C-alpha positions, 0 to 999 in steps of 0.5 A, a space after each residue: 499500500 502507498 501512503 496515501 492509501 494507508 492514510 485514507 484507511 486510517 482515517 476512515 477507521 478512526 471516523 468510524 470509532 468517533 461517529 460510533 462513540 458520538 452517535 451511542 453516547 447522544 442516543 444514551 443522553 436522549 434516553 436519560 432526559 426522557 427517563 427524567 422527563 417521565 417523573 416531572 410534571 408537563 411544564 417542568 420537563 427538560 427540552 430535548 434541544 437544551 441550552 446550557 442552563 438547562 444542561 446544568 439542571 440535567 446534571 443537578 438532577 441526575 446527580 440527585 437521582 442517579 448517584 452513580 453519575 452516567 451522565 458524566 459517563 456519556 459527557 466523557 464518551 463525547 469527549 473521547 470521540 472529539 479527541 478521536 476525531 482530532 487524532 485522526 485529523 492530525 494523523 491525516 494531516 502528517 503522514 
């Protein structure tokens, strides 16, 4: 294989890993918000498209109801996906 082909293969594989991690944590995050909303009155529910204020509310609520801290795990997966994506970009640029 030539260097160009190796770069493309690495880029595609790392992109698949990053996208999979991002989608997986995003789907779990949506499920978690839906679970919280089921327990709240209609006027106090958290919108699925939330801003930073409602995200802080989710974190507080989740820490109160679920002390194992699943929200932290989901945000960590997003960070890992971002790091993998950035590493892929760097590898692609410098090989």
